[in-house]
C-alpha positions in Angstrom: 0.2 -0.1 0.0 1.3 3.5 -1.1 1.2 6.6 1.2 -1.7 8.2 -0.9 -3.7 4.9 -0.8 -4.0 5.0 3.3 -7.3 5.9 4.7 -7.8 7.3 7.8 -10.4 5.4 9.7 -12.3 6.3 11.6 -12.8 9.6 10.5 -14.8 11.9 12.6 -17.7 14.1 11.3 -17.6 17.8 11.3 -20.1 17.6 14.6 -17.7 15.0 16.6 -14.5 16.7 15.9 -15.7 19.6 17.3 -16.9 17.8 20.3 -13.6 15.9 20.5 -11.5 19.1 20.2 -13.4 20.6 23.0 -12.6 17.6 25.0 -9.1 18.0 24.2 -9.4 21.5 25.5 -10.7 20.3 28.7 -8.0 17.9 28.9 -5.4 20.5 28.5 -7.0 22.5 31.4 -6.2 19.9 33.7 -3.0 18.8 32.5 -4.4 15.3 31.5 -3.6 15.5 27.6 -0.3 14.2 25.9 0.8 16.4 22.9 2.8 14.5 20.0 4.0 11.5 19.2 6.8 10.7 21.8 4.1 11.8 24.9 1.2 9.7 23.4 3.7 6.6 22.5 5.2 7.1 26.3 1.5 7.3 27.7 0.4 4.3 26.0 3.2 2.1 27.1 2.8 3.2 30.6 -1.0 2.3 30.5 -2.1 6.0 31.0 -3.9 6.8 27.9 -7.6 6.1 27.4 -8.3 7.6 24.1 -6.1 8.9 21.1 -6.8 11.4 18.5 -4.9 11.5 15.2 -4.7 14.0 12.3 -5.8 12.3 9.0 -3.8 15.1 6.9 -0.5 13.9 8.8 2.5 13.4 6.5 4.1 10.9 6.2 1.8 7.9 7.5 4.9 6.0 8.7 4.8 8.4 11.7 1.2 7.5 13.1 1.3 3.7 12.2 3.0 2.8 15.3 0.3 4.4 17.2 -2.5 2.8 15.3 -0.8 -0.6 15.9 -0.2 0.0 19.5 -3.6 1.3 20.0 -5.3 -1.9 18.4 -2.8 -4.3 20.7 -4.0 -2.4 24.0 -7.7 -1.8 23.1 -7.6 1.9 23.3 -10.0 3.9 21.1 -8.6 6.1 18.6 -9.9 8.5 15.9 -8.9 10.5 13.1 -10.0 14.1 12.8 -9.8 16.3 9.7 -6.9 18.8 10.3 -3.6 18.6 12.4 -3.6 22.6 13.0 -6.9 22.6 14.9 -5.6 19.7 16.9 -2.7 21.8 18.0 -4.9 24.8 18.7 -7.0 22.5 21.2 -3.9 21.5 22.9 -2.7 24.8 23.2 0.1 24.8 20.9 0.5 27.5 18.1 2.0 24.8 15.6 0.1 21.7 14.2 -0.3 18.4 16.3 -0.2 15.0 14.4 -1.7 13.0 17.6 -2.6 13.8 21.1 -3.8 11.5 23.8 -5.6 11.7 27.2 
């Protein structure tokens, strides 16, 4: 499978994306959100992550493939949202974020 053939599934709808981003923003207030690939991977391996949010426009896909695999192995729910810039904003960061977890 080539990079451009990868399908981000399950992709959240617009309404669900806004609710997910609001939840991520609330997690930021309580310092419960993990931002970025490294923090997310560490949280999954430690067993403190309950949900993972991934950006569907992340390039290259090789970066987020291990996170999807670990989520499936550890039975952690994950979903894709449309835009990594919106995920960065919800995490309180001024640059795009590929993944976040809480």
